[in-house]
C-alpha positions as CSV (number, residue, x, y, z in Angstrom):
1,M,5.7,-45.4,50.2
2,G,9.1,-44.7,48.5
3,I,10.1,-42.5,45.7
4,Y,11.6,-45.4,43.5
5,F,10.0,-48.5,45.2
6,N,6.3,-48.4,45.1
7,P,6.3,-44.7,44.3
8,G,2.4,-44.1,44.9
9,N,-0.2,-42.4,42.6
10,G,0.8,-38.7,43.1
11,S,2.1,-38.1,39.7
12,F,-1.3,-39.5,38.1
13,T,-3.3,-37.7,40.7
14,K,-1.8,-34.4,39.5
15,D,-2.7,-35.4,35.7
16,K,-6.1,-36.0,36.6
17,N,-6.4,-32.6,38.3
18,S,-5.3,-31.0,35.2
19,Q,-7.7,-28.4,33.8
20,L,-7.3,-30.6,30.4
21,Y,-7.0,-34.0,30.7
22,I,-7.4,-36.7,27.9
23,D,-8.2,-40.3,28.9
24,K,-5.2,-42.8,27.9
25,T,-6.0,-45.4,30.2
26,G,-6.7,-47.8,27.2
27,L,-2.8,-48.3,27.3
28,I,-3.6,-50.3,30.5
29,E,-5.6,-52.6,28.9
30,Y,-2.9,-53.7,26.4
31,L,-0.4,-54.2,29.2
32,N,-2.8,-56.3,31.1
33,R,-2.9,-58.7,28.2
34,V,1.1,-58.8,28.3
35,I,1.7,-58.8,31.9
36,C,3.2,-62.1,33.3
37,T,3.6,-63.5,30.0
38,N,6.7,-63.9,27.7
39,A,5.7,-60.5,25.9
40,N,5.8,-58.6,28.9
41,C,8.5,-56.3,28.0
42,I,7.6,-53.1,26.4
43,S,9.9,-50.2,24.8
44,V,8.1,-46.9,23.9
45,S,10.6,-44.4,21.9
46,H,8.8,-41.2,21.1
47,A,9.8,-37.5,20.9
48,R,9.7,-35.5,23.8
49,R,6.4,-34.0,25.2
50,F,4.3,-37.0,23.4
51,G,3.1,-38.3,27.0
52,K,5.5,-40.9,27.9
53,S,6.1,-39.8,31.3
54,H,2.2,-39.3,31.9
55,A,1.8,-43.0,30.9
56,A,4.5,-44.0,33.3
57,G,2.5,-42.1,35.9
58,M,-0.6,-43.8,35.2
59,I,1.0,-47.2,35.0
60,D,2.7,-46.6,38.5
61,A,-0.8,-45.5,40.1
62,Y,-2.5,-48.4,38.6
63,Y,-0.2,-51.5,39.5
64,R,1.4,-50.1,42.6
65,R,0.6,-52.1,45.8
66,G,-0.1,-50.4,49.2
67,C,-2.6,-48.0,47.8
68,D,-5.9,-47.7,46.5
69,S,-6.2,-46.0,43.2
70,S,-9.7,-46.9,42.4
71,E,-11.1,-43.3,42.6
72,L,-8.6,-42.2,39.9
73,F,-9.9,-44.5,37.4
74,V,-13.5,-44.1,38.0
75,D,-15.4,-43.8,34.5
76,S,-12.0,-44.3,32.7
77,E,-11.9,-46.6,29.8
78,I,-9.7,-49.1,31.5
79,A,-12.5,-49.2,34.4
80,A,-14.9,-50.8,32.0
81,K,-12.5,-53.6,31.0
82,D,-12.8,-57.2,32.5
83,S,-9.0,-57.0,33.4
84,Y,-9.3,-53.9,35.5
85,A,-9.7,-55.1,38.9
86,V,-7.4,-58.3,38.4
87,H,-4.4,-56.3,38.3
88,L,-5.5,-53.0,40.3
89,N,-2.8,-52.2,42.8
90,K,-1.5,-55.8,42.9
91,Y,2.4,-55.4,42.2
92,N,5.5,-54.0,43.6
93,V,6.7,-51.2,41.2
94,I,10.0,-49.9,40.9
95,H,10.1,-46.5,38.8
96,I,13.2,-44.9,37.8
97,D,14.0,-41.5,35.7
98,V,17.6,-42.3,34.5
99,S,17.9,-38.7,33.3
100,S,17.8,-37.4,36.9
101,F,20.4,-39.9,37.8
102,W,22.5,-38.9,34.9
103,D,22.4,-35.4,35.8
104,A,23.9,-35.8,39.2
105,Y,25.9,-39.1,38.7
106,K,27.5,-39.4,35.2
107,D,30.2,-41.3,36.4
108,N,28.6,-43.9,38.5
109,V,25.0,-43.6,37.4
110,I,24.5,-47.6,37.5
111,E,25.8,-47.8,41.3
112,K,23.6,-45.0,42.2
113,I,20.5,-46.3,40.6
114,Q,21.0,-49.4,42.4
115,E,22.0,-47.8,45.8
116,Y,18.8,-45.7,45.8
117,I,16.6,-48.7,45.1
118,Y,18.4,-50.6,47.8
119,D,17.8,-47.8,50.5
120,E,14.1,-48.2,50.1
121,L,14.2,-51.8,49.8
122,K,15.9,-51.9,53.3
123,Q,13.2,-49.7,54.8
124,V,10.8,-52.5,54.1
125,Y,12.9,-55.7,54.3
126,G,15.6,-54.9,56.3
127,D,18.3,-57.3,56.9
128,Q,16.1,-60.0,55.3
129,I,17.8,-59.2,52.1
130,D,21.5,-59.7,51.3
131,Y,22.3,-56.4,49.4
132,T,25.7,-57.3,48.5
133,K,24.3,-59.3,45.7
134,M,23.5,-58.3,42.1
135,I,20.3,-56.8,41.6
136,S,18.4,-59.6,40.1
137,A,19.2,-61.7,43.1
138,V,18.1,-59.1,45.5
139,L,14.8,-58.6,43.7
140,M,14.5,-62.4,43.4
141,S,14.7,-62.3,47.4
142,V,12.1,-59.8,47.7
143,Y,9.9,-61.8,45.4
144,N,10.6,-64.8,47.5
145,I,9.7,-63.1,50.9
146,S,6.5,-61.3,49.5
147,G,5.5,-63.6,46.7
148,I,4.4,-60.4,44.8
149,P,6.1,-59.8,41.3
150,F,7.6,-56.6,40.0
151,V,6.6,-54.0,37.3
152,I,9.5,-52.0,36.4
153,I,9.2,-48.8,34.8
154,I,12.1,-47.1,33.5
155,D,11.8,-43.3,32.0
156,E,14.5,-41.9,29.5
157,W,16.2,-45.5,29.6
158,D,18.2,-44.3,26.7
159,C,19.8,-41.2,28.4
160,V,23.0,-43.2,29.0
161,I,23.1,-44.3,25.2
162,R,22.4,-40.9,24.2
163,N,24.7,-38.9,26.1
164,G,27.6,-41.3,27.0
165,G,30.4,-41.4,24.6
166,N,32.1,-44.0,27.0
167,K,31.7,-47.5,25.4
168,T,32.6,-49.1,28.8
169,L,30.0,-47.5,30.5
170,V,27.4,-48.3,27.9
171,H,28.6,-51.9,28.2
172,S,28.0,-51.9,32.1
173,Y,24.5,-50.1,31.5
174,L,23.2,-52.7,29.4
175,Q,24.5,-55.5,31.5
176,F,22.6,-53.9,34.3
177,L,19.6,-53.9,32.3
178,H,20.2,-57.6,31.3
179,L,20.0,-58.2,35.1
180,L,16.6,-56.6,35.2
181,F,14.9,-58.0,32.2
182,K,16.7,-61.0,31.0
183,S,18.4,-62.9,33.8
184,E,17.2,-66.1,35.1
185,E,15.7,-64.5,38.2
186,S,13.8,-61.9,36.1
187,K,11.9,-64.6,34.4
188,T,10.4,-65.4,37.8
189,F,10.1,-62.0,39.5
190,L,9.3,-59.5,36.5
191,A,5.5,-59.2,35.9
192,L,6.0,-56.3,33.3
193,A,8.8,-54.2,32.0
194,Y,7.8,-50.6,30.5
195,I,10.8,-48.7,29.5
196,T,10.7,-45.2,27.7
197,G,13.1,-43.2,25.7
198,I,13.4,-40.7,22.9
199,L,15.5,-43.2,20.5
200,P,14.7,-46.8,19.7
201,I,16.9,-49.5,21.5
202,K,20.4,-49.2,20.6
203,K,21.8,-51.6,17.8
204,I,25.0,-53.0,19.3
205,K,26.4,-56.0,18.0
206,D,26.4,-59.2,20.3
207,E,24.4,-57.1,23.1
208,S,21.3,-58.8,23.9
209,A,20.3,-57.0,27.0
210,L,17.1,-55.6,25.2
211,N,16.4,-57.7,22.3
212,N,13.2,-59.3,24.1
213,F,11.4,-55.9,24.2
214,R,8.5,-55.2,21.7
215,E,9.1,-51.8,20.4
216,F,6.8,-49.1,19.6
217,T,8.4,-45.9,17.9
218,M,7.6,-42.8,16.0
219,L,7.9,-45.0,12.8
220,K,5.6,-47.6,14.0
221,S,3.7,-47.7,17.4
222,K,1.1,-50.4,16.2
223,Q,-2.1,-50.7,18.5
224,L,-0.4,-48.3,20.9
225,T,-0.2,-45.4,18.4
226,R,-3.3,-43.3,19.8
227,Y,-2.0,-43.4,23.5
228,F,1.0,-41.0,22.5
229,G,0.0,-37.9,21.2
230,F,-3.6,-36.7,20.7
231,T,-5.9,-38.0,17.8
232,E,-7.6,-35.8,15.4
233,D,-10.9,-36.6,17.0
234,E,-9.7,-35.7,20.4
235,V,-8.2,-32.7,18.9
236,K,-11.7,-31.6,17.4
237,K,-13.5,-32.1,20.5
238,L,-10.7,-29.9,22.4
239,C,-11.5,-27.2,19.7
240,I,-15.1,-27.2,20.5
241,T,-14.9,-27.4,24.2
242,Y,-12.2,-24.2,24.1
243,N,-13.5,-22.2,21.3
244,M,-10.6,-22.8,19.0
245,D,-10.4,-23.2,15.2
246,F,-9.5,-26.7,14.0
247,E,-8.1,-25.9,10.9
248,S,-5.7,-23.4,12.4
249,I,-4.6,-26.0,15.3
250,K,-4.3,-28.6,12.5
251,A,-2.2,-26.3,10.5
252,W,0.2,-25.7,13.7
253,Y,0.5,-29.1,15.2
254,N,-0.6,-31.8,13.3
255,G,1.5,-33.9,10.5
256,Y,2.6,-36.9,12.4
257,L,1.2,-39.7,10.4
258,I,1.8,-43.1,12.6
259,D,0.3,-46.3,11.6
260,G,-2.6,-44.5,9.6
261,L,-3.4,-42.1,12.4
262,H,-2.9,-38.4,12.3
263,M,-1.1,-37.6,15.9
264,Y,-0.8,-34.1,17.5
265,N,1.9,-33.0,19.7
266,P,-0.1,-33.2,23.0
267,N,1.9,-30.7,24.9
268,S,1.5,-27.8,21.9
269,V,-2.2,-28.6,21.8
270,V,-2.8,-28.4,25.5
271,Q,-0.8,-25.2,25.7
272,A,-2.7,-23.8,22.8
273,M,-6.1,-24.5,24.3
274,L,-5.2,-23.3,27.7
275,D,-3.6,-20.1,26.5
276,H,-6.3,-19.9,23.7
277,D,-3.4,-18.8,21.1
278,Y,-1.5,-20.1,18.4
279,D,2.3,-20.1,19.5
280,F,5.5,-22.2,19.1
281,Y,5.2,-24.1,22.4
282,W,7.6,-27.3,21.8
283,K,11.0,-25.7,22.9
284,N,13.2,-28.7,22.3
285,T,16.1,-26.9,21.1
286,S,18.9,-29.0,22.7
287,S,18.2,-32.1,20.7
288,F,17.8,-30.1,17.5
289,E,21.3,-28.6,18.1
290,S,22.9,-31.9,18.1
291,I,21.5,-33.2,15.0
292,N,22.1,-29.4,13.3
293,T,25.7,-30.5,13.2
294,F,24.8,-33.5,10.6
295,I,22.8,-31.1,8.6
296,T,25.4,-28.7,8.0
297,M,27.8,-31.4,7.0
298,N,25.4,-31.7,4.3
299,Y,25.3,-35.6,3.6
300,A,24.6,-36.2,-0.1
301,G,22.6,-32.6,-0.4
302,L,20.7,-32.8,2.9
303,K,20.9,-29.1,3.2
304,D,18.9,-28.8,-0.2
305,D,16.7,-31.5,0.9
306,V,15.8,-29.7,4.3
307,L,15.1,-26.4,2.0
308,A,12.8,-28.6,-0.3
309,M,10.9,-30.0,2.6
310,L,10.3,-26.4,3.8
311,S,8.7,-25.8,0.7
312,G,6.3,-28.7,1.2
313,D,8.5,-31.4,-0.3
314,K,8.6,-34.9,1.1
315,I,12.1,-36.7,0.8
316,R,12.6,-40.6,0.4
317,V,14.6,-42.0,3.4
318,N,15.9,-45.6,4.2
319,V,15.1,-45.7,8.1
320,N,16.6,-49.1,8.4
321,T,20.3,-48.0,8.3
322,F,20.2,-45.8,11.7
323,Q,22.0,-47.4,14.6
324,N,19.5,-45.7,17.3
325,D,22.3,-43.5,18.2
326,L,23.1,-39.7,17.8
327,T,26.8,-40.3,18.0
328,T,27.0,-42.6,14.8
329,V,25.2,-40.8,12.4
330,A,27.0,-41.4,9.1
331,S,24.5,-40.4,6.2
332,K,21.7,-38.6,4.9
333,D,19.1,-41.5,5.7
334,D,20.6,-41.5,9.4
335,A,20.5,-37.8,9.8
336,L,16.8,-37.8,8.5
337,T,15.8,-40.9,10.5
338,A,17.2,-39.1,13.6
339,L,15.1,-36.3,13.0
340,I,12.1,-38.4,12.6
341,H,12.6,-39.9,16.1
342,L,13.2,-36.8,17.6
343,G,9.8,-35.3,16.3
344,Y,11.5,-32.9,13.9
345,L,10.3,-34.8,10.9
346,A,7.3,-37.1,10.2
347,Y,7.4,-40.2,8.3
348,D,5.2,-41.6,5.6
349,A,5.5,-45.4,6.1
350,N,3.7,-46.0,2.9
351,R,5.6,-44.0,0.5
352,K,8.8,-44.5,2.7
353,M,9.4,-40.5,2.8
354,A,10.2,-37.8,5.3
355,Y,8.4,-34.4,5.5
356,I,8.2,-31.5,8.0
357,P,4.9,-32.0,9.8
358,N,3.5,-28.5,10.8
359,H,4.1,-24.7,11.1
360,E,5.5,-25.3,14.7
361,V,8.0,-27.6,13.5
362,S,8.8,-25.8,10.3
363,N,9.7,-22.7,12.3
364,K,12.6,-24.2,14.2
365,F,14.1,-24.9,10.7
366,I,13.6,-21.5,9.6
367,E,15.2,-20.3,12.8
368,L,18.4,-22.3,11.7
369,Q,18.1,-21.4,8.0
370,Q,21.3,-19.9,7.9
371,H,23.0,-23.2,8.7
372,I,21.3,-24.9,6.0
373,S,21.1,-22.3,3.3
């Protein structure tokens, strides 16, 4: 069992052992429908604390070969589905959290990711593999030896895009991802790709590294909406269990309307239930400070619009101009769309309008009101 290659089920075991656990294993049923098909590349971009890492750990536990995770899925939603036993613990899994590599290896992050994967492959396959080759060829060699395809999970895949002003590095990183997900070899060895980030896939002219991914975002998550965040029904049941007032929870943590579903920030709801208190639990200040720069620039009266939203108004926004990159924000629409993806604004898709979702988020704007008044 490795850290990056077939990492095991420890992460999901901890989630299952938590005092408050909500079953989101229905996500696996969707993944089982697309695994080993030409629709097997999935990108989930949601705000921080919306359950992306929980899902990644769950996917690890379900697909990773070499261990028996059946006890973890007893009485779960996926266990009742026909596809459950077909794919349980049947694949080689590679799971990388890019943010941890970025923190340690900003200048050579790609080389280090590859090095760590190769080190663990060597422990299993030794000198049967030529590790001087590009990563797609190495994984193809592993597949040829084992006959077992890969599930590749990348958490915080957009970390390099969000934080790297170096265009050469971004280009090299996208080429690396192309080898994993769009190379000729990957058409054979790749069973499933599941990547998560905060921002949707970066729009770069002439770059096709990730244009085969189906995206699920804060704007539109389609059939996966209920697996990221808590639904209203789930929150109502929690309020009964923990003797909390539902209307108060709704005012503090509701407001995200995604594909017709009212979704709640799961991290904040969990903390409120466990503490039996209504408080400001979502402390995501770093990303807000980065976008606050654009608010103070006051694109087309953006500061006035933020003040209007604090009073309960909704502001019309064109979400299609945003390049999915915090370094290229060039208009009010870009700034508003970035705030939607970061979770600081919600989006009414029917009316194409942005608004402040709840009391917890509005407090963050109020804290910085001196910059926007």
